[in-house]
C-alpha positions in Angstrom: -16.6 -1.7 62.1 -16.8 0.2 59.4 -20.4 2.3 58.6 -21.8 3.7 55.9 -24.7 5.7 57.6 -24.5 9.5 57.5 -25.5 11.1 61.0 -28.7 12.2 60.8 -27.5 15.4 62.5 -25.5 16.0 60.0 -28.0 15.8 57.1 -30.4 18.3 59.1 -27.7 21.0 59.4 -26.5 21.1 55.7 -27.7 23.0 53.3 -30.0 21.4 50.9 -28.4 20.0 47.6 -29.6 21.3 44.2 -32.7 19.3 43.1 -32.3 15.8 41.4 -34.4 16.7 39.0 -32.3 19.1 37.3 -30.0 16.2 36.6 -30.3 15.2 32.8 -28.7 11.7 33.8 -31.4 11.4 36.3 -33.9 12.8 34.1 -33.4 9.9 31.3 -33.3 7.0 33.9 -36.6 8.6 35.5 -38.4 8.5 32.3 -37.1 5.2 31.7 -38.4 3.8 35.0 -41.4 5.3 34.8 -42.3 4.0 31.0 -41.6 0.5 32.5 -43.8 0.8 35.3 -46.5 2.4 33.2 -46.0 -0.3 30.6 -46.2 -2.9 33.8 -49.7 -1.6 35.1 -51.3 -1.2 31.6 -50.9 -4.8 30.4 -53.5 -6.3 32.9 -55.8 -3.4 32.1 -55.4 -4.0 28.8 -56.1 -7.8 28.6 -59.2 -6.9 30.7 -60.3 -5.1 27.7 -59.8 -7.8 25.7 -61.9 -10.4 27.5 -64.8 -7.5 27.8 -64.6 -7.2 23.9 -64.6 -11.3 23.9 -61.2 -11.6 22.2 -60.1 -13.5 25.3 -61.8 -15.6 27.8 -61.8 -14.9 31.4 -59.8 -18.8 32.1 -57.5 -17.3 29.3 -57.0 -14.4 31.1 -55.9 -16.4 34.0 -53.8 -18.3 32.3 -51.8 -15.2 30.5 -51.5 -13.7 33.9 -50.5 -16.4 36.1 -47.8 -17.3 33.5 -46.4 -13.3 33.5 -46.1 -13.9 36.8 -44.0 -16.7 37.0 -41.8 -15.4 34.0 -41.4 -12.3 36.5 -40.4 -14.6 39.2 -37.9 -16.4 37.6 -36.3 -13.5 35.6 -36.0 -11.2 38.6 -33.5 -13.6 40.1 -31.3 -14.2 37.0 -31.5 -10.4 36.4 -30.2 -9.2 39.6 -27.1 -12.0 39.1 -26.5 -10.7 35.2 -26.9 -6.7 36.6 -23.9 -7.6 38.9 -22.1 -9.7 36.5 -22.3 -6.9 33.8 -23.2 -3.0 33.2 -26.7 -2.6 34.2 -27.6 -0.4 31.6 -27.2 -3.4 29.4 -29.4 -5.4 31.4 -31.9 -2.7 31.5 -31.4 -2.8 27.7 -32.2 -6.2 26.6 -34.7 -6.9 29.5 -37.0 -4.0 28.4 -36.3 -4.7 24.7 -37.6 -8.6 25.4 -40.9 -7.1 27.3 -41.1 -5.0 23.9 -41.2 -7.9 21.7 -43.6 -9.8 23.6 -46.4 -6.9 23.7 -46.9 -7.4 19.5 -46.7 -11.1 20.3 -49.6 -11.0 22.5 -51.6 -9.0 20.2 -50.9 -11.5 17.2 -51.8 -14.2 19.7 -55.0 -12.4 20.7 -58.3 -14.3 19.6 -56.0 -16.7 17.8 -53.6 -18.5 19.8 -53.4 -18.9 23.6 -50.2 -20.8 23.3 -48.6 -17.7 21.5 -50.2 -15.7 24.1 -48.6 -17.6 26.8 -45.6 -17.7 25.8 -45.5 -14.3 24.5 -46.7 -13.4 28.4 -43.5 -15.3 30.1 -41.5 -13.5 27.7 -43.1 -10.0 29.0 -42.8 -11.0 32.3 -39.0 -12.1 32.4 -38.5 -8.6 30.7 -40.1 -7.2 33.6 -38.8 -9.1 36.3 -35.1 -8.9 34.9 -35.1 -5.0 34.7 -36.2 -4.1 38.3 -33.2 -5.1 40.2 -30.8 -3.6 37.4 -32.8 -0.2 37.5 -32.5 -0.3 41.0 -28.9 -0.6 40.9 -28.4 2.0 38.3 -30.2 4.2 40.1 -27.5 4.2 42.5 -24.6 4.4 39.9 -26.8 7.3 38.5 -27.5 9.3 41.5 -25.1 10.5 44.3 -25.7 9.4 47.8 -27.0 12.2 49.3 -29.2 12.6 46.7 -31.0 9.2 46.5 -34.0 9.2 48.9 -35.2 12.3 46.4 -34.4 10.2 43.5 -36.4 7.3 44.8 -39.1 9.7 46.1 -39.4 11.1 42.6 -39.9 7.5 41.1 -42.5 6.3 43.4 -44.3 9.7 42.1 -44.1 8.7 38.9 -45.5 5.0 39.6 -48.2 6.4 41.6 -49.4 9.0 39.0 -49.4 6.5 36.1 -51.5 4.3 38.9 -54.0 7.2 38.8 -54.1 8.9 35.7 -53.7 5.6 33.6 -57.3 4.1 34.0 -59.0 7.2 32.7 -56.1 7.5 29.8 -56.1 4.0 28.8 -60.1 3.9 28.7 -59.9 7.2 26.7 -57.4 5.6 24.4 -59.6 2.6 23.9 -62.5 4.7 22.5 -60.4 5.2 19.5 -58.0 2.3 19.3 -58.1 -1.5 19.4 -56.6 -3.6 21.7 -53.9 -4.9 19.5 -53.0 -1.3 18.8 -52.8 -0.6 22.7 -50.6 -3.7 23.3 -48.4 -2.1 20.4 -47.9 1.3 23.0 -47.1 -0.9 25.5 -44.4 -2.3 23.5 -43.6 1.5 22.6 -42.9 2.3 26.3 -41.1 -0.6 26.6 -39.0 0.7 24.1 -38.6 3.9 25.7 -37.6 1.7 28.9 -34.9 0.2 26.7 -33.0 3.2 24.9 -34.1 6.3 27.1 -31.7 6.0 30.3 -28.1 6.3 29.9 -25.2 4.6 31.5 -24.8 5.5 35.2 -22.7 8.6 35.7 -20.6 6.7 38.5 -19.9 4.0 35.7 -20.5 0.2 36.0 -20.7 -1.9 38.8 -17.1 -2.6 39.1 -16.2 1.2 38.9 -18.7 1.5 41.7 -17.3 -0.8 43.7 -14.0 0.9 43.6 -15.0 4.1 44.3 -16.9 2.7 47.4 -14.3 0.4 48.3 -14.0 1.9 51.9 -17.3 1.7 52.6 -17.4 -2.2 52.2 -14.3 -3.4 53.1 -15.1 -7.1 53.3 -17.6 -7.3 50.4 -15.9 -5.1 47.9 -12.8 -7.6 46.4 -13.5 -9.3 43.5 -12.9 -12.7 42.9 -9.9 -13.6 40.6 -12.4 -16.1 38.5 -16.1 -15.9 37.9 -18.4 -17.8 40.0 -21.1 -20.1 38.5 -24.6 -18.5 38.7 -25.8 -20.6 41.6 -22.8 -19.6 43.8 -23.4 -15.9 43.1 -26.8 -16.0 44.0 -25.7 -17.6 47.1 -23.3 -14.9 47.6 -26.2 -12.5 47.1 -28.1 -14.0 49.8 -25.2 -13.8 52.0 -24.9 -10.3 51.5 -28.2 -10.0 52.8 -27.6 -11.8 56.0 -25.1 -9.3 56.6 -27.5 -6.7 57.2 -30.0 -7.9 59.9 -32.4 -4.7 59.4 -33.0 -6.0 55.9 -33.9 -9.0 56.9 -36.6 -8.0 59.7 -37.7 -5.6 57.2 -38.3 -7.8 54.8 -40.3 -9.8 56.9 -42.3 -7.1 58.0 -42.9 -6.3 54.3 -43.6 -9.6 53.7 -46.2 -10.1 56.3 -47.9 -6.8 55.0 -48.3 -7.9 51.4 -48.9 -11.1 51.9 -51.6 -10.8 54.6 -52.6 -6.8 55.0 -53.0 -6.3 51.3 -53.9 -9.7 50.2 -56.6 -9.4 53.0 -57.8 -6.0 51.7 -58.0 -7.0 48.1 -60.3 -9.4 49.0 -62.5 -8.1 51.6 -62.9 -4.5 50.3 -65.1 -5.2 47.5 -67.5 -7.7 49.7 -67.5 -4.8 52.3 -68.4 -2.3 50.0 -71.0 -4.3 48.4 -72.5 -6.1 51.6 -72.2 -3.6 54.1 -72.6 -0.2 52.5 -74.4 -1.6 49.2 -72.3 0.7 46.8 -69.3 0.4 44.7 -68.5 4.1 45.9 -66.5 2.6 49.0 -64.6 0.7 46.8 -63.9 3.2 44.0 -62.9 5.9 46.5 -61.1 3.7 49.0 -58.7 2.6 46.0 -58.4 6.6 44.8 -57.5 7.6 48.4 -54.9 4.8 48.7 -53.1 6.5 45.7 -53.4 9.7 46.6 -52.1 9.0 50.0 -49.0 7.1 48.6 -48.3 10.5 46.4 -48.7 12.5 49.9 -46.4 10.0 51.7 -43.6 10.1 48.6 -43.3 13.9 48.6 -43.2 13.9 52.5 -40.5 11.4 52.6 -38.7 13.3 49.7 -37.7 15.8 52.4 -38.8 13.8 55.4 -35.7 12.8 57.2 -36.1 11.6 61.1 -33.4 10.7 63.4 -34.4 7.0 63.5 -35.3 6.4 59.9 -35.6 2.8 60.2 -38.0 2.9 63.0 -39.9 6.1 61.0 -40.1 3.7 58.1 -41.6 0.8 60.0 -44.5 2.7 61.3 -45.3 3.9 58.2 -45.5 0.3 57.0 -47.4 -0.9 60.0 -49.9 2.0 59.5 -51.5 -0.2 56.2 -52.6 -2.5 59.1 -55.5 0.6 59.7 -57.2 -0.2 56.4 -57.8 -3.9 56.9 -58.8 -2.9 60.8 -61.4 0.1 59.3 -63.1 -3.0 57.4 -63.9 -4.7 60.4 -65.6 -1.7 62.1 -69.2 -0.7 61.6 -67.7 2.8 60.8 -68.9 5.5 58.4 -67.3 4.8 54.8 -65.7 8.1 55.2 -63.5 6.6 57.7 -62.6 3.1 55.5 -61.6 6.0 52.7 -59.2 7.7 55.0 -57.9 4.9 56.5 -56.7 3.8 52.8 -55.6 7.2 52.1 -53.6 6.6 55.6 -52.6 3.4 54.3 -51.2 4.6 50.9 -49.2 7.4 52.9 -47.5 4.7 55.2 -46.2 2.3 52.2 -44.4 5.1 50.9 -42.7 6.1 54.4 -41.0 2.7 54.3 -40.6 2.1 50.5 -38.9 5.0 49.9 -36.3 4.7 52.9 -36.0 0.9 52.3 -34.9 1.4 48.8 -32.4 4.1 49.9 -30.8 2.2 52.7 -30.8 -0.6 50.3 -28.7 1.1 47.8 -26.6 2.9 50.6 -26.0 0.0 52.7 -25.3 -3.4 50.5 -22.3 -3.7 48.7 -22.5 -2.1 45.6 -21.4 -5.1 43.3 -24.2 -7.3 45.3 -26.7 -4.6 45.0 -29.0 -6.0 42.2 -29.0 -9.1 43.4 -30.0 -8.3 47.1 -32.6 -6.0 45.3 -33.8 -9.0 43.5 -34.3 -11.0 46.4 -36.7 -8.4 47.6 -38.5 -8.2 44.6 -38.5 -12.3 44.9 -39.8 -12.4 48.3 -42.2 -10.0 48.3 -43.6 -10.2 44.8 -43.4 -14.2 45.2 -45.4 -14.4 48.0 -48.1 -12.0 47.5 -50.1 -14.5 45.4 -49.8 -17.3 47.8 -51.7 -14.6 50.0 -54.3 -13.9 47.7 -54.4 -17.8 47.5 -55.0 -18.4 51.1 -57.2 -15.3 52.0 -60.2 -16.2 50.1 -61.1 -19.8 51.6 -60.0 -18.5 54.8 -63.2 -15.8 54.7 -64.9 -18.6 53.8 -64.1 -20.8 56.4 -64.0 -18.1 59.2 -65.8 -15.1 58.0 -64.6 -12.0 56.7 -64.4 -10.0 60.0 -61.8 -12.6 61.5 -59.7 -12.7 58.8 -59.4 -8.9 58.7 -58.8 -8.6 62.5 -56.0 -11.3 62.3 -54.4 -9.6 59.2 -54.6 -5.9 60.7 -52.8 -7.6 64.0 -50.1 -8.8 62.0 -50.0 -5.3 60.1 -49.2 -3.9 63.0 -47.0 -6.7 65.0 -44.4 -7.8 62.9 -43.1 -4.4 61.7 -43.2 -3.7 66.0 -41.1 -7.1 66.1 -38.7 -5.8 63.3 -38.0 -2.7 64.6 -36.8 -4.4 67.7 -33.7 -6.0 65.5 -30.7 -3.4 66.7 -29.7 -2.4 63.0 -32.9 -1.8 62.3 -33.5 2.1 63.9 -31.6 3.6 61.4 -31.6 0.5 58.5 -27.8 0.4 58.6 -25.2 -1.9 60.2 -23.3 0.3 62.2 -24.7 4.0 63.6 -22.3 7.0 64.2 -22.3 7.9 68.0 -23.7 11.3 67.1 -26.7 9.5 66.0 -27.5 7.9 69.3 
């Protein structure tokens, strides 16, 4: 069977390539992706300020955020198909422009029309969802295979830095600007995301297929006639099923997001208040998580273990220390340290996961497979949050956290037993064994 994997031994022996941060095409893509991530993060925060200013009710905020999520989930699958049908750059342009238009519409409806805000939130979510798989595929078109892990690490560093610095920056701006002005600022960020990235240096989806046809001989022959949307989406699912490591890793990711992340999101404020009697533990733990993620991204930019898939799944399993620390009567510093470990572990998984998907999946189906990743992981996260709170009420915080911590450890370990999970590759060269 043909393999696209690079022998780990060869990777460590080769001289380090020129930094991807010196590539103007990547820097443009990085700037656009960073702007989209910052705009996505900022919207709930700015709408929360609207509640504080009594321009939006708490119930209205819930409706707007829920409809934004619905728009995201509906559009992420559509965006995956469109990004494989058409130029990925065009999909990024139009989806980001849609999100940019939604921002001033949210401002226009603020305090006047919840219906307008709801419609604008759907449009904003749709823009966000459609651009995610397109950005993922555009990275593969822009960056050479040997540079993609560094490129993905640079992307996640930008996202984590925005998460860390964003609250302070937004709070500072809120002292001088109103909520509507901040929403216009979000629209400007989406304009940056729409206009700054360039066309992939390696061309469109079709030319990428031609360039990598030898790596994917089974899946890279284009059909003579265009299939329908449903058929093309199902074709993406079939491509995902060709990669057992992808299905196993996705199952592990879902377990950690829907159980571990959801449990800690509900339990950490309760434990901080009831056990430690202070909000400091909540603030310090969330900050430590982001700092740990930054450290993990820096590490994985250079770290190339021989069994990269196993290392990535071990990093994912490390999230289990966060709910585990909340079950034990430990010093609050231990909880903060556990969150730092959890943050680092998430990025030790994320970066190799994205890189392996860009390497292993047939180029003409990459956006659809990426959309499946986002659809499942993002789609089940709200379900986890909805179930955790009633479970805590029924069984108590400690038993629920213990079960969720066990799931974080056990499911990634089970995923590692899938033969292709060791290297996140369908086939492994003999030199890597």
